[in-house]
N, C-alpha and C positions, 0 to 999 in steps of 0.2 A: 347815297343816289337809292332812287328807283323804278326798277323794268314794269312797265304797265300794259297788261296781254289788252288787246284791244278785240273782240269777237260780236260775231256773226251769228245770226241763227235760222239755217235751211234743216225744213224737216223735222223737226229733234234734233237735228244734227248742229252741233257747235264746232266753231270752226274758229282756229286763231288764224287773224288778217295778219297782224305786224305785231311785232316788240317797238314797244320807242321809250327811249331812253331821257327821261325827266328830271328832274331837281325835286325831291321829297317834303321843303320846306313848302313850297310853292305852290302844292296840290290840296286847294281842302274838298276832299273828296265826302258824297253825302250816301244816304245809304240805297243799298240794292232794291230796285224797279222792278218787280217782273212783269211789266206789260211792258212788253219788247215791240209791240207794233206801233208805238202811238212814240218811237225813238227815233232822231234821225241821228245813222251813225254815224255817215258821213261830217256831219255837224259837226259832234262831238269830238271826233276825229284833227278835223282843222282847230274847235279850238284849244285843245290839249295838244298841238303840238303848237300854235301859236302861244301860246301863255307861259311855253316849259322854254321860249326865246326870250322871251320879254326881260326887261332888267329890272331886277325890281325894286329900284331905289330912282327909276322914273318917274313910276306912276307913281310917287306918295303924294302929297297933296296936303296942305299943311289945316286950310279949313275944311276938310274931311277929315283928317283927324283930331281936331275939336268939337268935329258932331259927333263923331263918334262918342270921344272923351264925357259930354255935353248929356249925350243919350244912356247913358252908361250909368250916370250918377242919378240922369232921372224917374230910371229904374230899380233905381238900388241894386245892381250890376256890378260893385267894384269893391264886391263881398268876395274871395276866393270859396268860400265853402258857406250852404249856404243856411245850414244850422251851426252856430259859433255865437261863444257867450263869453265876454269880457271876465264876467266875472264866475265863479263856482254858484249856482245855484241854491239858495238858504236851504235849510233845510228843514222839511215839513215838519209838522206838531202832528205829534199825534195824538187823539181823540181819547183813547183806552190806555192805560197803565200799560209799559211795555210785560211786568207782570203776570196780567192776566191775559200775554199771546202765550206763553211757555205754558201748555197743556200740558201734564204730568201723565205716561203713561198710565194705562189701567193697565191694577195689577190683577193676575190672577190669585184664585185661591183655593187652595186646594181642597176640595170635598172628602178626601178620606186622608186617615193621618199617618204621619210617614210614619210611625211605630207605634208599637203597643203591644203592652207587658202583664202579664197578670198579676192580680192584686185581692188574693184569696184571702179573707177571715174580714174586710174590708167593712166597719159598723155602718148598715142604713139608715141612719141618727143624721135629721136634718138641721138639729141642734148644734152638732160637733161641729169642728174644723182640722180636718185630720191630712192634709195637704199641706207645701208649703215648699216653696224655690229662694236657698239661699244666697247670696251678692257673691259664694263661693264659687257657683255652679253645679251644686249639689241639692238636689229634692229630697226635700223628706216624705216620706209616709206613714202613718202608725196603722198596721193590720193587728186589733185586733188588741192584744198585749206587747204588739211585737215594733218595736222604731226603725222600721231599714230608710235604709240611704239610697240612692243612686245616681254617681258620678256621671254628666254627661261630655265629659267631659273625654271618655273611654267608652263609657255603656257598662262601667262598672259596678253593680249590684253588693250590697255589703249590710249584716246588720250589726246596728249601733246597741239594740239595750233592749232584754226582754225581762219583763215583769214577772211573777209570782200571778197566778190566776186571780187570789181572794184580793190582790190589791189593783188590779185592773178593771177594767179595758182603758188604755190608752187616749183620753179626751178630745186634746188638743196640742198640736204641734207649731213652734213660732223657730226662725232662726232670730238670733238678737244682732243686732250691725254691729258687735266689736271681735263678735268669737272668743264666748267665753261660752262654756258648760255651765249651767246651776240647776240646779234639783233642789226645791224648797217647800217648806210648809206654812202653807196656805192659811190667812184666816177667812178661807170659806166653812160652808156645815156640809157641803156637798159638792158633787161635782163640777167644774170648772170647763165650760164648754169654749170659753173666747181667751184669745190673748192678744197683744197685740205687745211692742216694743214703742215708746217714746223717745229715749233714747238709751244708749248704751248703758245707764244703771238704773231704766227707772222701766219696768213692766206690768201691765196693767191688765187685770185677771175678771172675766167676770164670770158667775155660778147661776147654779138653778137656784140658790136664796134669792137670786136677783138684786145680789151686794154686785159692786165694781170698786175694785180696790188695784191703788197705784203703788206698788213694789219699789221702793227706793230702797237701792242696797249699801247706801249709804246710810240708811237712818234707823233708827229703831220703830218708829215710830210712822203710819199709813196711813196716807188718806182714803176715807174711802165717802162716793157718789153713790147715795141712795135716793133712784124714782123709779125703778123696774118693782111690779109687783111681784112677776113670774121671771125666767131663765131668761137671762142674757145670751143671745146666740151669736152676739154680731156686737165687734169693738175694733175702731181705728180711728187714729191718732191722725191730724194731717199732718202736710209735708213740713209744715210750719213749728210743730207743736203747738199751736196754741191751740186748736181746738182738736175734740175727744165726740165720737158721734158712735153713741151705742144703740142698740134694735133689741129687742124681748119677744118672747110671747105670749108677751099682755100686748102687743100691736102698739105696741109705744116706739119713738124714734125721739131719742133728747140729746139734743148737742153742750157739751159743758169747757168752759172756757176754766183754763188754767192760768190765767192768768186773775183770779178772782176770788178774793180773800175766804172766799165761805159755799167750798168744793161741796162740802161733804151734803148741805143743804139743799143746795140753792141752785139748779139746771140752767143753765140759758135761754135757749126754748124744748117745747115739747111738742113733737106734730103727733099725732092723732087722726093725720090722715089713711092709714093702712091699716084694710079691716082684717087684716093677718101677719103671722108673725114675722119680724123683718130682722132677715141674717141677711141677705146679700148689702157689704156697703162699700161704696172707694170714691175717694176725695179725686175731683179732676186734676189730671196734674199740671193744667197749664192756668189755672186759674185758683186763687185757692181757696175761696171762702167757696165753691161749688162743689158738692156732693149729690150722688146717685145710689136709690136706695132702691132694691127689691123685696115687693110683698109674697109671703109664703102660698099653698094653695090656696085656700080663698078669696087671695087678695087679686094673686097674679098681672101688678103691675112694676113699672118701675116708674120713678119720680125725682125730681131733680128740685135741690133746692137752692135757697142763699140761703145759707148759713150764719150770715149777720143782722140779716131781718128775718129769720124765721119762714120769708116765702116760699110755699111751693110754685118753683117754675114753669114745670109742664109735668102730666103723667099718660103716659103710655099702658094701654090695656094690650098684654102676651097672650094671655090667653090660657096661660100652662104656669104652674110653679116657680117664682124664679127664685133660686140656691144661689148662682153667686154672681161677682161682675167686674169686669176688669177691665182699664183702659187702656188704648193705645199709646205707646207712649210718647211717640210720632205723628201721630193723626190724629184727627177730631174723631176716631171710632170708638164704640162699647158694645163690646160684648158680652152676652147674656149667654149662664147656662140655664137649664127648665128642667120640669120633670112632664109627667105623661101632657097627651098624649104622644108627644112627638120625640121626647129628651135628646134635645135636642140644643145645639148654642148655635145664636145666634150676632151674629155683626152686623151692628146698627150705623149708621154715619147718622153724627152729630156735626147741626144743633136737629136738623132736620129728620131723624130717626125714620128712615129710609131702611130698609133691610134691604144689607150691600149682599148675605151669603146666610143659607142653615146648614151645616154641621151635623147629618144623622150616624151617628157613629156606635151608642152606646142602645142598650136592649132596656136601661132604667134608670131612674132621674140623677143627673150629672150634679151629684152632693157640692165637690168642691170643684176648683181651677185653684193653677198660681201659673204663675209668668215668670221667663227665663231670664235670668238677669238683661240681657240685652235688647227684652222688651220685645219680644220678635217669635216667638214657639210659648203655646200655649200646653199646659199639663190636665186634663181633665180626668176627674176620677166619679168612678158610678158605683151606684147601688149591683147594676151587672160582676161586681169585681173584678175590675179591666180598668187599667194607668191608661190612656190612650195620649200623646202630642200631636199637636198640631199647626203649622206652622201657617196660622190665619192671620199674623200682622206684618208679612214681609220676612224679607231679608234684611243681616243687618247694612247696616249707611257704609262699612272697611270692617276686614276678616281680623279677628284679633291672631294673632302669634297662636302656635299650637303650645300647650304648655311642657315644658321635661316630661321626656318619661323617667316615672318612679317606680320603686320595685315596690314601697311599704302602700299599704291603702292610704289615702288621702296627707301623706305626710307631706305633700306644698302646701298642707291647710296649717298654719304656726298654730292656729286655737280650734280648736273647731267649737260653734255653740250653737244648742235645740236645746227647750226644753219643751219638758212633756211633762202631763200629770195625769195623775192616778187614781183612782178608784179603790179603794178599800173601809167594805161594810158604811157605805152611804157615810164616807169622810174622805176629805182632799187631807191627806200629811202626809209626811215624811217617810218612807220607804227604808228606812233606816234608819234606826233609835241611836244608835251606841256612838254619837257624836261623827260618824259618818267616817269610824276607818273601817266597815266594814264595805261601807260602798266602796270607799276609793278603792278595795283591796281587791273589789267584784268588779270595780270599771277597769282597775290594770289586768284581771285576769282575763276576762273575757273580751275588749272592745279595742284595748291598746298595743300595738308591739314595741313603741319608742320609749326607750324608759324615762328619754327626756322630758316629753310628752304629758309621760304620766304621772311623773314626779309636780311636774304642773297643775296640773288638774286636780290628785290627792292634795298636792298644800293649799292650793286652791278651796276646796271643800273642806277642809279643816277650818279654817280660817273663819269661812263661813259660815257650817258651824259654830264656834264658837262665839261668833257675832251674833246668828240669830236662835242660841240656847234651844237649838235642836237636840 
């Protein structure tokens, strides 16, 4: 039931005339029309009263109903919904691949180092290699005649070994992949400034005599690469171990193929495009035959090479001495360190070689760089005798669990491996000539506190001394 109130309008006053009881299902109400002067209220009252008393069944006409249905079909008014689909619409075809829609958030590159340490007595020499970061997250740096260690997991520093002044300074350091300490008598006639491990048993050394020697600890004989006329200051094995890149102060870059049977006399490629010493060498982590090199002060370029063909793919003039190069392990980015006048670290976007950032924290040329095992943090050492740490490559993808707390320094390492080369009267030689016994005693007394670890190192040294006839 619905009660309808009929109203009339007198001088802006509304007066209720009468309440009429009607059947709600028979009334078809329309929207309110505000123009009351055009309305006949008496006629409206009569029609409403009459309509309410009529029997709905008496007004039904089959012809009228048929006409209504025909009209609805003609004007497509049979659907209950105006917008309705019998089937789901087809999936639209995207003209642009989905991966291009996923825009990575911009990475903020800090302009200041997150940590800064003093590095007194760091030798300011372009041809040496005095910094390396091992897979055990321990960084090694040679300061004068001392090799120091810095444990990145707890920030503790330790002195590994100090040699006599007449035997020093230390000219190169390089962590071995398998965790053994090697001290060996080399075949060079003077200082050894470049080192790189091919695998657990083969160490390649480059000296001021221009020779490159493959030292295999399982063999007595060595493979000698002859191609440089001046000091070898850069050595890098490719990830597969099939190719070796060497750079020297003679402005030459050589590519050696380890699969060749004539290694000692013939190089695979000789590149002479650089106009100054070639020290900075780094292999592209995502493609095995792509090498980036940097030239010295008189060159200042970064060049990219296809080592299979020997072709130079690109050359970028940086405007200053290129001292070191590092690839980002997760992105196509290259980090370079430079000399005067800015002494900066520059981050490049490869392959366009657009500058992403310039980090200017050092006051002297940035000679050495090393990358953390997770590939995110870079340590830089410069002639200003500072060691700085930069979070230039972002944060690790997944945080690793913190190591257990230990009481002994480096006790969590089963074996520690670091090779250091010494200078004594112009010759690189074994610093202990008594078959290794004094070295074992010296190392046991000065460097280790765990008897088990010391015995392993000492025994390994004695065996190697007999094999190498030190």
